[in-house]
C-alpha positions as CSV (number, residue, x, y, z in Angstrom):
1,M,-1.5,95.5,53.1
2,P,-0.2,93.4,56.0
3,L,-2.6,92.8,58.9
4,D,-2.1,94.9,62.0
5,L,-1.3,92.6,64.9
6,S,-0.4,95.3,67.4
7,R,-3.6,94.9,69.5
8,L,-3.4,91.1,69.5
9,L,0.3,91.1,70.5
10,R,0.0,93.8,73.1
11,P,-3.6,93.8,74.3
12,R,-5.3,95.8,77.0
13,S,-8.2,93.5,77.1
14,V,-8.4,89.7,76.5
15,A,-11.5,87.6,75.8
16,V,-11.1,83.9,76.7
17,I,-13.8,81.8,75.0
18,G,-14.2,78.2,76.3
19,G,-14.2,76.3,79.6
20,G,-11.6,73.7,80.4
21,W,-8.6,75.0,78.4
22,G,-9.9,78.5,78.7
23,A,-9.7,78.3,82.5
24,N,-6.0,77.5,82.1
25,V,-5.6,80.7,79.9
26,V,-7.2,82.8,82.6
27,E,-5.0,81.2,85.2
28,Q,-1.8,82.0,83.2
29,L,-2.9,85.6,82.6
30,L,-3.4,86.1,86.3
31,K,-0.2,84.4,87.2
32,A,1.8,86.6,84.7
33,G,0.3,89.8,86.3
34,F,-1.6,90.9,83.2
35,A,-2.8,94.4,84.0
36,G,-5.6,94.6,81.4
37,D,-9.2,93.3,81.5
38,I,-9.7,89.5,81.4
39,R,-13.1,88.6,80.0
40,P,-14.0,84.9,80.0
41,V,-16.9,83.8,77.8
42,H,-19.0,80.7,78.6
43,P,-22.7,80.1,77.9
44,S,-23.4,78.2,81.2
45,R,-20.7,79.2,83.7
46,D,-20.8,82.2,86.0
47,T,-17.0,82.2,86.3
48,V,-14.1,80.7,84.4
49,G,-10.8,80.4,86.3
50,G,-12.3,82.5,89.1
51,V,-13.1,85.5,86.9
52,P,-16.8,86.4,86.1
53,A,-17.8,85.2,82.7
54,Y,-20.0,86.7,79.9
55,P,-22.6,84.4,78.3
56,S,-21.6,85.2,74.7
57,V,-19.2,87.2,72.6
58,E,-22.0,89.5,71.8
59,A,-22.5,90.2,75.5
60,L,-19.0,91.6,75.9
61,P,-18.9,95.4,76.8
62,D,-16.8,96.2,73.8
63,A,-14.5,94.7,71.2
64,P,-11.5,93.0,72.9
65,D,-8.0,93.6,71.8
66,A,-7.3,89.9,71.8
67,A,-9.2,86.7,72.1
68,W,-8.2,83.1,72.8
69,I,-10.8,80.7,71.4
70,G,-10.8,77.2,72.9
71,V,-14.0,75.6,71.5
72,N,-14.5,72.9,68.9
73,R,-13.6,73.5,65.3
74,D,-17.2,74.1,64.0
75,A,-18.0,76.6,66.8
76,T,-14.6,78.3,66.3
77,V,-15.7,79.6,62.8
78,G,-18.8,81.3,64.2
79,I,-17.0,82.9,67.1
80,V,-14.3,84.2,64.8
81,G,-17.0,85.8,62.7
82,A,-18.7,87.4,65.7
83,L,-15.4,88.8,67.0
84,S,-14.5,90.2,63.5
85,A,-17.9,91.8,63.2
86,M,-17.5,93.7,66.5
87,G,-14.0,94.9,65.6
88,A,-11.8,92.7,67.8
89,G,-8.0,93.1,67.5
90,G,-7.3,89.5,66.7
91,A,-7.7,85.9,67.9
92,V,-5.9,82.7,68.6
93,C,-7.6,79.6,67.3
94,F,-6.8,76.6,69.4
95,A,-8.9,73.9,67.7
96,S,-7.5,71.5,65.2
97,G,-9.2,69.8,62.3
98,F,-8.7,72.4,59.6
99,G,-6.2,72.5,56.8
100,E,-4.1,69.7,58.4
101,T,-6.9,67.1,57.9
102,A,-8.4,65.5,54.8
103,D,-11.8,67.0,55.5
104,G,-10.6,70.3,56.8
105,A,-10.1,72.4,53.6
106,T,-13.7,73.7,53.4
107,R,-13.7,74.5,57.1
108,N,-10.4,76.3,56.7
109,D,-11.9,78.5,53.9
110,A,-14.9,79.2,56.1
111,L,-12.6,80.3,59.0
112,L,-10.7,82.7,56.7
113,A,-13.9,84.2,55.4
114,A,-15.2,84.6,58.9
115,A,-12.0,86.4,60.0
116,G,-12.0,88.9,57.2
117,D,-9.5,91.6,58.1
118,M,-9.2,90.5,61.7
119,P,-5.9,88.7,62.4
120,I,-6.0,85.1,63.5
121,V,-3.2,82.9,64.8
122,G,-3.4,79.2,64.0
123,P,-5.6,77.2,64.0
124,N,-4.2,74.1,65.7
125,C,-1.9,76.1,68.0
126,Y,-1.5,77.1,71.6
127,G,-1.2,80.9,71.1
128,L,1.3,83.5,72.2
129,L,3.2,84.6,75.3
130,N,4.1,88.2,75.7
131,Y,6.5,88.3,78.7
132,L,7.0,92.0,78.3
133,D,3.5,92.9,79.3
134,G,2.2,89.7,80.9
135,A,-0.2,88.9,78.0
136,T,0.0,85.1,78.2
137,L,-2.7,83.8,75.8
138,W,-1.7,80.3,76.6
139,P,-3.6,77.2,77.8
140,D,-0.8,75.3,79.5
141,Q,2.1,75.7,81.8
142,H,5.2,77.5,80.5
143,G,8.6,78.3,82.0
144,G,9.0,82.0,81.1
145,R,9.0,85.1,83.2
146,R,8.5,88.8,82.8
147,V,11.4,90.6,81.1
148,A,12.0,94.2,80.1
149,R,13.5,93.3,76.7
150,G,14.5,90.0,75.0
151,V,14.2,87.7,72.0
152,A,11.2,86.5,70.2
153,L,10.7,82.7,69.5
154,L,8.3,81.5,66.8
155,T,7.5,78.0,65.9
156,Q,4.8,75.9,64.2
157,S,4.9,73.4,67.1
158,S,3.3,74.3,70.4
159,N,5.2,71.5,72.1
160,I,8.6,72.9,70.9
161,A,7.4,76.3,72.1
162,I,6.7,75.0,75.6
163,N,10.1,73.3,75.7
164,L,11.9,76.5,74.7
165,T,10.2,78.4,77.6
166,M,11.6,75.8,79.9
167,Q,15.3,76.6,79.1
168,R,17.6,77.3,82.0
169,R,20.3,79.0,80.0
170,G,19.6,82.6,80.8
171,L,18.0,83.5,77.5
172,P,15.7,86.5,78.0
173,V,12.5,85.7,76.1
174,A,10.2,88.6,75.2
175,Y,7.7,86.7,73.0
176,V,6.8,83.2,72.1
177,M,4.3,82.6,69.3
178,T,3.0,79.4,67.7
179,A,1.9,79.4,64.1
180,G,0.0,76.1,63.8
181,N,-1.5,75.7,60.4
182,Q,-0.7,79.3,59.4
183,A,-4.1,79.6,57.8
184,Q,-4.0,83.4,57.5
185,I,-0.7,84.6,58.9
186,G,2.6,82.7,58.4
187,L,5.6,82.4,60.6
188,A,7.4,85.2,58.7
189,G,4.4,87.5,59.0
190,M,4.2,87.1,62.7
191,A,8.0,87.7,63.0
192,A,7.6,90.9,61.0
193,A,4.9,92.1,63.3
194,L,7.1,91.5,66.3
195,L,9.8,93.7,64.8
196,E,7.5,96.6,65.5
197,D,8.3,96.2,69.2
198,E,11.6,97.9,69.9
199,R,12.0,95.7,73.0
200,V,12.7,92.7,70.7
201,T,16.4,92.2,70.3
202,A,16.6,89.1,68.0
203,I,14.2,86.6,66.5
204,G,14.5,82.8,66.4
205,L,12.4,80.7,64.1
206,H,11.7,77.0,64.3
207,V,10.5,76.3,60.8
208,E,8.8,73.2,59.5
209,G,7.5,74.5,56.2
210,V,8.4,77.9,54.7
211,G,5.1,78.4,52.8
212,D,5.1,82.0,51.5
213,T,8.7,82.7,50.4
214,G,7.8,86.3,49.7
215,A,6.9,86.9,53.3
216,F,10.3,85.7,54.4
217,E,11.8,88.2,51.8
218,A,9.8,91.0,53.4
219,L,10.8,89.9,56.9
220,T,14.5,90.0,55.9
221,R,14.2,93.6,54.6
222,A,12.4,94.7,57.7
223,A,14.8,93.0,60.0
224,R,17.8,94.5,58.3
225,A,16.2,98.0,58.4
226,R,15.6,97.7,62.1
227,R,19.0,95.9,62.8
228,V,17.3,93.0,64.4
229,P,19.0,89.7,63.6
230,V,17.0,86.6,62.7
231,V,18.2,83.0,63.0
232,A,16.4,79.8,62.2
233,L,16.3,76.1,62.9
234,K,14.8,74.5,59.8
235,V,13.7,70.9,60.0
236,G,13.4,68.6,57.0
237,A,16.9,67.5,56.2
238,S,15.7,63.9,56.1
239,D,12.9,62.4,54.1
240,E,11.4,61.2,57.3
241,A,11.3,64.8,58.7
242,R,9.7,66.1,55.5
243,A,7.0,63.5,55.7
244,A,6.4,64.4,59.4
245,T,6.1,68.0,58.4
246,V,3.4,67.3,55.9
247,S,1.4,65.2,58.3
248,H,1.8,67.7,61.2
249,T,0.7,71.0,59.6
250,A,0.1,70.3,55.9
251,S,3.2,72.4,55.1
252,L,5.5,71.7,52.2
253,A,9.0,71.5,53.6
254,G,11.0,71.8,50.3
255,S,14.4,70.2,49.9
256,D,17.1,70.6,52.5
257,A,19.5,72.1,49.9
258,G,16.8,74.5,48.8
259,S,16.2,75.5,52.4
260,R,19.9,76.2,53.0
261,A,20.2,78.2,49.8
262,F,17.1,80.2,50.5
263,F,18.0,81.2,54.1
264,A,21.6,81.9,53.1
265,R,20.4,84.3,50.4
266,L,18.3,86.1,53.0
267,G,21.2,86.3,55.5
268,I,19.3,84.1,58.0
269,P,21.8,81.6,59.4
270,L,20.5,78.0,60.0
271,V,21.4,76.2,63.2
272,E,21.1,72.5,63.7
273,S,19.6,72.1,67.2
274,L,17.4,73.7,69.8
275,P,20.4,74.3,72.1
276,A,22.3,76.0,69.3
277,L,19.3,78.2,68.6
278,V,19.1,79.3,72.2
279,E,22.8,80.0,72.5
280,T,22.9,81.9,69.2
281,L,19.9,84.1,70.3
282,K,21.6,84.7,73.6
283,L,24.8,85.9,71.9
284,L,22.8,88.1,69.5
285,H,20.8,89.5,72.4
286,V,23.9,90.6,74.2
287,H,26.3,91.6,71.4
288,G,24.3,91.5,68.2
289,P,25.9,90.3,65.0
290,L,29.7,89.7,65.1
291,G,32.0,91.5,62.7
292,G,34.0,88.3,61.9
293,R,35.0,84.8,63.0
294,R,38.1,85.6,65.1
295,L,38.1,84.3,68.6
296,L,40.2,84.8,71.7
297,S,39.9,81.9,74.2
298,M,41.1,82.1,77.7
299,S,41.1,79.3,80.2
300,C,43.0,78.0,83.2
301,S,43.3,74.5,81.7
302,G,45.3,73.3,78.7
303,G,42.6,70.6,78.2
304,E,39.9,73.2,77.9
305,A,42.0,75.3,75.6
306,S,42.5,72.4,73.3
307,L,38.9,71.4,73.3
308,M,37.9,75.0,72.6
309,A,40.3,75.2,69.6
310,D,39.3,71.9,68.1
311,T,35.6,72.6,68.4
312,A,35.7,76.2,67.1
313,M,38.0,75.4,64.1
314,R,35.6,72.7,62.9
315,R,33.2,75.5,62.4
316,G,35.7,77.6,60.5
317,L,36.4,80.0,63.4
318,T,39.9,81.3,63.8
319,F,42.3,82.2,66.6
320,P,44.5,85.1,65.6
321,P,48.0,85.0,67.1
322,Y,49.6,87.6,69.3
323,D,52.3,89.8,67.8
324,A,55.4,90.3,69.9
325,A,54.2,93.4,71.7
326,G,50.8,91.8,72.6
327,R,52.6,88.6,73.7
328,A,54.9,90.6,76.0
329,A,52.0,92.6,77.5
330,V,50.1,89.4,78.4
331,A,53.2,87.7,79.7
332,A,53.9,90.6,82.0
333,T,50.7,89.7,83.9
334,L,51.4,86.0,84.3
335,N,53.8,83.6,85.9
336,P,57.0,83.1,83.9
337,M,56.1,79.5,83.4
338,V,53.1,80.3,81.3
339,T,53.4,80.3,77.5
340,V,51.3,83.0,75.8
341,A,49.3,81.9,72.9
342,N,45.7,82.0,71.6
343,P,43.9,79.9,72.9
344,L,45.5,81.1,76.2
345,D,46.0,78.7,79.1
346,Y,46.7,81.2,81.9
347,H,47.1,78.4,84.5
348,T,45.9,78.8,88.1
349,F,48.7,80.8,89.6
350,S,46.5,83.8,90.0
351,W,43.2,82.0,90.7
352,G,41.3,83.7,93.4
353,D,43.2,87.0,92.8
354,G,40.5,89.1,91.0
355,A,42.8,92.1,90.4
356,A,45.5,90.0,88.9
357,M,43.1,88.1,86.7
358,A,41.5,91.3,85.5
359,E,45.0,92.5,84.4
360,T,45.6,89.3,82.5
361,F,42.2,89.3,80.9
362,A,42.4,92.9,79.9
363,A,45.9,92.5,78.4
364,A,44.7,89.4,76.5
365,M,41.6,91.1,75.2
366,A,43.7,93.8,73.6
367,L,44.1,91.2,70.8
368,D,42.1,92.2,67.6
369,C,39.3,89.7,67.7
370,D,35.5,89.6,67.3
371,L,34.7,87.9,70.6
372,A,36.8,87.2,73.7
373,A,35.7,84.0,75.4
374,L,36.6,83.0,79.0
375,V,36.1,79.3,79.6
376,L,34.7,79.1,83.1
377,D,33.0,76.0,84.5
378,F,31.1,76.4,87.7
379,P,30.7,73.5,90.2
380,R,27.3,72.1,91.0
381,A,25.7,74.2,93.8
382,D,23.9,71.3,95.5
383,R,27.2,69.6,96.5
384,C,29.9,72.2,96.1
385,D,30.6,75.9,96.9
386,D,31.2,78.2,93.9
387,A,32.2,81.3,95.9
388,G,35.8,80.7,94.7
389,W,34.7,81.6,91.2
390,D,33.5,85.1,92.1
391,P,37.0,86.7,91.5
392,A,37.1,85.3,88.0
393,V,33.5,86.6,87.3
394,A,34.5,90.1,88.6
395,A,37.7,90.0,86.5
396,I,36.1,89.3,83.2
397,G,33.5,92.0,83.9
398,A,36.3,94.5,84.7
399,A,38.3,93.5,81.6
400,A,35.3,93.8,79.3
401,A,34.5,97.2,80.7
402,R,38.1,98.4,80.3
403,T,38.7,97.1,76.7
404,G,35.2,97.4,75.2
405,R,35.7,94.0,73.6
406,P,32.6,91.8,73.2
407,A,33.0,89.1,75.9
408,A,31.5,85.8,76.6
409,V,31.8,83.3,79.4
410,V,31.7,79.7,78.0
411,A,31.0,76.5,79.9
412,S,32.3,73.3,78.5
413,L,29.1,71.6,79.5
414,S,25.7,73.4,79.7
415,E,25.3,72.0,83.3
416,L,28.4,74.0,84.4
417,L,26.8,77.4,83.9
418,P,23.9,77.9,86.3
419,E,20.9,79.9,85.3
420,E,21.4,82.5,88.0
421,R,25.0,83.1,86.8
422,C,23.7,83.4,83.2
423,D,21.2,86.0,84.3
424,A,23.9,88.0,86.0
425,F,26.2,87.8,83.0
426,V,23.5,89.0,80.6
427,A,22.7,91.9,82.9
428,S,26.4,92.9,82.9
429,G,26.7,92.7,79.1
430,I,28.6,89.5,78.9
431,A,27.2,86.6,76.9
432,P,26.9,83.3,78.9
433,L,27.3,80.4,76.5
434,C,26.5,76.9,77.5
435,G,28.5,74.1,75.9
436,L,31.5,74.2,73.6
437,E,29.6,72.9,70.5
438,E,26.8,75.3,71.0
439,T,29.2,78.2,71.5
440,A,30.9,77.4,68.2
441,A,27.6,77.2,66.4
442,A,26.5,80.5,68.0
443,V,29.6,82.4,67.0
444,D,29.4,80.9,63.5
445,A,25.8,82.1,63.1
446,A,26.4,85.5,64.6
447,A,29.3,86.0,62.2
448,R,27.2,84.9,59.3
449,V,24.6,87.6,60.2
450,G,27.3,90.2,60.4
451,A,28.7,89.1,57.0
452,A,25.2,89.2,55.5
453,W,24.5,92.7,56.8
454,A,27.9,93.9,55.4
455,R,26.8,92.9,51.9
456,P,24.2,94.6,49.8
457,A,20.6,93.4,50.4
458,P,19.7,90.4,48.2
459,S,18.2,91.2,44.8
460,A,14.5,90.8,44.0
461,P,13.5,87.1,43.9
462,L,13.2,85.3,40.6
463,D,9.7,84.6,39.4
464,A,10.1,80.9,38.6
465,R,6.5,79.8,38.4
466,P,6.4,77.1,35.7
467,V,4.3,77.4,32.6
468,D,1.5,75.0,32.1
469,A,3.2,72.5,29.8
470,P,4.8,69.0,30.4
471,P,8.6,68.9,30.7
472,R,10.4,67.5,27.7
473,L,13.9,66.1,27.7
474,L,16.1,67.5,24.9
475,D,18.9,65.4,23.5
476,E,22.5,66.5,24.0
477,P,23.0,68.3,20.7
478,A,19.8,70.3,21.1
479,A,20.7,71.1,24.8
480,K,24.2,72.2,23.8
481,R,22.9,74.4,21.0
482,R,20.6,76.3,23.5
483,L,23.4,76.6,26.0
484,A,25.9,77.9,23.4
485,E,23.5,80.6,22.4
486,A,23.4,81.7,26.0
487,G,27.2,81.9,26.1
488,V,28.1,78.6,27.7
489,P,31.2,77.3,26.0
490,V,30.7,73.8,24.3
491,P,33.1,71.7,22.3
492,E,32.6,72.0,18.5
493,G,30.6,69.0,17.3
494,V,28.6,67.5,14.4
495,E,25.5,65.3,14.5
496,V,25.7,62.3,12.1
497,A,23.7,59.2,11.3
498,D,26.2,56.8,9.7
499,I,29.8,55.6,9.9
500,D,31.1,57.5,6.8
501,A,29.6,60.8,8.1
502,A,31.2,60.2,11.4
503,I,34.6,59.7,9.8
504,R,34.2,62.9,7.7
505,A,33.1,64.9,10.7
506,A,36.0,63.7,12.8
507,A,38.5,64.7,10.1
508,S,36.9,68.1,9.8
509,L,37.2,68.7,13.6
510,S,40.7,67.3,13.8
511,F,41.7,64.4,16.0
512,P,41.3,63.3,18.8
513,V,37.5,63.3,19.0
514,A,34.7,61.9,21.2
515,L,31.8,59.9,19.8
516,K,28.5,59.7,21.7
517,A,25.1,58.0,21.1
518,V,22.4,60.6,21.0
519,G,19.1,60.3,22.9
520,M,20.4,58.0,25.7
521,A,20.2,58.7,29.4
522,H,23.2,57.7,31.4
523,K,25.3,57.3,28.3
524,T,28.5,56.5,30.2
525,E,27.0,53.7,32.2
526,A,25.3,52.2,29.1
527,G,28.5,52.3,27.1
528,G,27.3,55.1,24.8
529,V,30.5,57.2,24.9
530,R,33.9,56.7,23.2
531,L,36.7,59.1,24.0
532,H,40.1,59.9,22.7
533,L,39.5,58.5,19.2
534,T,42.7,59.4,17.3
535,D,42.1,58.2,13.7
536,A,39.5,57.2,11.1
537,D,39.7,53.4,12.0
538,A,39.0,54.1,15.6
539,V,36.1,56.3,14.7
540,A,34.7,53.7,12.3
541,G,34.8,51.0,15.0
542,A,33.3,53.1,17.7
543,A,30.5,54.3,15.3
544,A,29.6,50.8,14.4
545,D,29.2,49.9,18.1
546,L,27.3,53.0,19.0
547,L,24.9,52.8,16.1
548,R,23.5,49.6,17.7
549,L,22.4,51.8,20.6
550,S,21.1,54.8,18.7
551,D,20.4,55.9,15.2
552,R,22.2,59.3,15.7
553,L,25.7,60.1,16.9
554,L,27.5,63.2,18.1
555,V,31.1,63.7,17.0
556,E,32.9,66.3,19.1
557,R,36.4,67.7,19.4
558,M,38.0,66.4,22.6
559,V,38.6,69.1,25.2
560,P,42.4,69.2,25.4
561,G,44.3,69.4,28.7
562,G,41.5,69.1,31.2
563,L,42.6,69.8,34.8
564,V,39.4,69.8,36.8
565,E,35.9,68.5,36.2
566,L,33.0,70.3,37.7
567,I,29.2,69.7,37.7
568,V,26.9,72.6,37.2
569,G,23.2,72.0,37.6
570,V,19.9,73.7,37.9
571,T,16.8,72.1,39.5
572,R,13.3,73.3,40.3
573,D,12.3,73.1,44.0
574,P,8.6,73.2,44.6
575,V,8.9,75.7,47.4
576,Y,12.0,77.8,46.6
577,G,12.1,77.9,42.8
578,L,15.3,77.4,40.7
579,L,18.5,76.2,42.5
580,L,22.0,76.4,41.1
581,T,24.4,73.7,42.2
582,V,28.1,73.7,41.6
583,G,30.5,71.0,42.7
584,A,33.1,68.3,41.9
585,G,31.9,66.7,38.7
586,G,32.6,63.8,36.3
587,V,32.1,60.2,37.3
588,L,33.0,60.9,41.0
589,A,30.3,63.6,41.4
590,E,28.0,61.5,43.6
591,L,30.8,59.8,45.4
592,L,32.6,63.0,46.5
593,A,29.3,64.9,47.2
594,D,31.4,68.2,47.2
595,T,28.7,70.7,46.2
596,A,27.3,74.1,47.0
597,T,23.7,75.2,46.2
598,L,22.5,78.8,45.5
599,L,19.0,80.1,45.0
600,L,18.7,82.0,41.7
601,P,19.2,84.7,40.9
602,A,22.7,84.7,42.3
603,S,25.3,87.4,42.1
604,E,28.8,86.8,40.6
605,A,30.2,87.3,44.1
606,D,27.9,84.6,45.5
607,V,28.9,82.1,42.8
608,A,32.5,82.9,43.2
609,D,32.2,82.3,47.0
610,A,30.4,79.0,46.4
611,L,33.1,77.9,43.9
612,S,36.0,78.8,46.2
613,G,34.4,77.0,49.2
614,L,34.4,73.6,47.4
615,R,37.1,71.1,48.4
616,V,37.9,70.7,44.7
617,A,38.8,74.4,44.6
618,R,42.2,73.5,45.7
619,L,42.7,71.6,42.4
620,L,41.6,74.7,40.5
621,G,44.4,76.6,42.2
622,G,47.0,74.0,41.4
623,W,47.2,71.2,43.9
624,R,50.7,70.2,45.2
625,G,52.5,72.0,42.4
626,G,50.1,71.1,39.7
627,S,49.1,73.5,37.0
628,P,46.4,76.0,38.0
629,A,43.1,75.8,36.1
630,D,41.4,78.7,34.5
631,T,39.1,79.6,37.4
632,P,37.8,82.8,35.7
633,A,36.7,80.8,32.7
634,A,34.9,78.3,35.0
635,L,33.2,81.1,36.8
636,A,32.1,82.7,33.5
637,A,30.7,79.4,32.3
638,I,28.7,78.9,35.6
639,L,27.4,82.4,35.4
640,A,26.3,81.8,31.8
641,V,24.4,78.7,33.0
642,A,22.8,80.8,35.7
643,R,21.7,83.5,33.2
644,F,20.2,80.9,30.9
645,A,18.2,79.5,33.9
646,A,17.0,82.9,34.9
647,D,16.0,83.8,31.3
648,H,14.0,80.6,31.1
649,A,12.7,80.5,34.7
650,G,9.2,79.6,33.7
651,T,10.1,76.8,31.3
652,L,13.3,75.3,32.7
653,E,12.7,72.1,34.7
654,E,16.2,70.7,35.0
655,L,19.7,71.5,33.6
656,D,22.8,69.5,34.1
657,V,26.3,70.2,32.8
658,N,28.6,67.3,33.8
659,P,31.4,67.6,33.4
660,L,32.4,71.2,32.9
661,I,36.0,70.6,32.0
662,V,38.3,73.3,33.2
663,C,41.6,73.6,31.4
664,A,44.7,75.8,31.8
665,E,42.9,78.1,29.4
666,G,39.1,77.9,29.0
667,A,36.3,75.8,30.4
668,W,33.9,73.6,28.3
669,A,30.6,71.9,28.9
670,A,31.5,68.4,27.7
671,D,28.0,67.0,28.4
672,A,24.6,68.5,29.0
673,L,21.1,67.5,30.0
674,L,18.2,69.8,29.6
675,R,14.5,69.3,30.5
676,I,12.3,72.2,29.5
677,R,8.6,72.9,29.4
678,L,7.7,73.3,25.7
679,P,4.1,74.0,24.4
């Protein structure tokens, strides 16, 4: 059963244990207007932060709902035990020196044993900020304020949490939680607990290491059931970032491809920066997930219209055109010199005339789109007067109310949308988005949430725990036999050991044939492959050469009429399990780096989407008048590889089909590598 965090998150009484940092916690609770009891604990001080103190935890009048523990790591264990014994609702453990240090494992175990069924956050973290109720269990300054509803932000980094509270972009923040080492409760478990509060509108995660993938699966199910979108910023794309993750919180980051595949499967979009995280959450707070990727852009500048178009289209967003009736309706509200298009440059003929602008915006917003965006850059208030922008503000509000279209006001630079304006827009149901790049990222992410929610929930995760046996590399003939039994098409072939046998095998298969040295890694680079052998003499010469490299040869029928070469691979990620990768194959696989990665198990629709999203997919369809390849056969072969991997989830270590040759009819695994754990 998950631990109950309700008392810890929404306490009516808070015990603050410790002096220096504890005094800061008391100060922040008072500053936030916390209405419950504040109970400092210190063995030698009469007061902490100006509030009368108790000499010990045992001296408290009753069990507190929440406790913030700011003593050293050894004393922390005993205090956690005392709080648990008296029935406290939960505790934040500030001290470091537990699982993230070489000598901390035993101490970490002792902490968990002391906590028992009492929830603990951390250790090695600041704590939590509840801006809904003023419960700020936090030992430092922060930039948040009380709100009636808003988003929740969760991170393993206390410093990142502080920075997020300092944003001036108008994001209403309901909760901030830091996870630290996640000794007992992981980031996903905390997020799931926050879903219980109906005042939470969206959840943003800053993730260093995923840890318990099952907890994220559970979070996804709960979030979908409650219709609360989740978005994440996952660090660890670089080797350096993954190394920093391990040194910071002892978390295993997993591969970047694995992370992307894992979160995509869950329907949690990944963003690439903190500003993009903030803007995405703001859009989700105001409008929730978007139904698609169709944008309307309105601006009084052709330059802004062009920038908006270029930035959005790099993210795969689209600008649906007006039909004749829609174009005429918009044109009727504008100066005859204005050309009606999407993006719309409505010029400045009506600037300052709120009623006229409202007519234009309402007519433009009749377009069938998923978000209507007004590019509106405000002047800096310390040197300029922004009163002239008020008619445009009123006009977009009136148009949104009239049309019911989800609307946003977009600033080309974040500095050009002041915080007080953001607050007013949020209150009126218009999303204020700061920066064109961040806007495009936010719309992309919100559309991905909408698309994920429109699909069936992901299937149960694959149990890919490896068996206790060393991986063994199978040679190509053995690998192909196993794949063929699973339904993967492979060319007909014969394994031989001498020249005469090679000639007989080639004749039985019919020319042309391929000849390969068996048992070699990187056969092509080492000269272990001969292709397009058309007669016995060619086979004899090639066999003589290859027998110097290996004592066994594989004679195979050449795949005729290959149009496209793909790579299909399965690898084991230490965090996420088995990953299926499809992409452009052959000798250019690494050069082109045109791949997509899915977490297994993957549905046929997921694999088809991944295949169609590759750049090489244009070749499959017949590039520039070329013959189309047999895409259904390619898809069937990839699905057969995926089934083989799922059926051997505990023993498969690595599988590589390169190339999968796709012809006008059929697709064939021309080469295969298989590493499998065999007793």
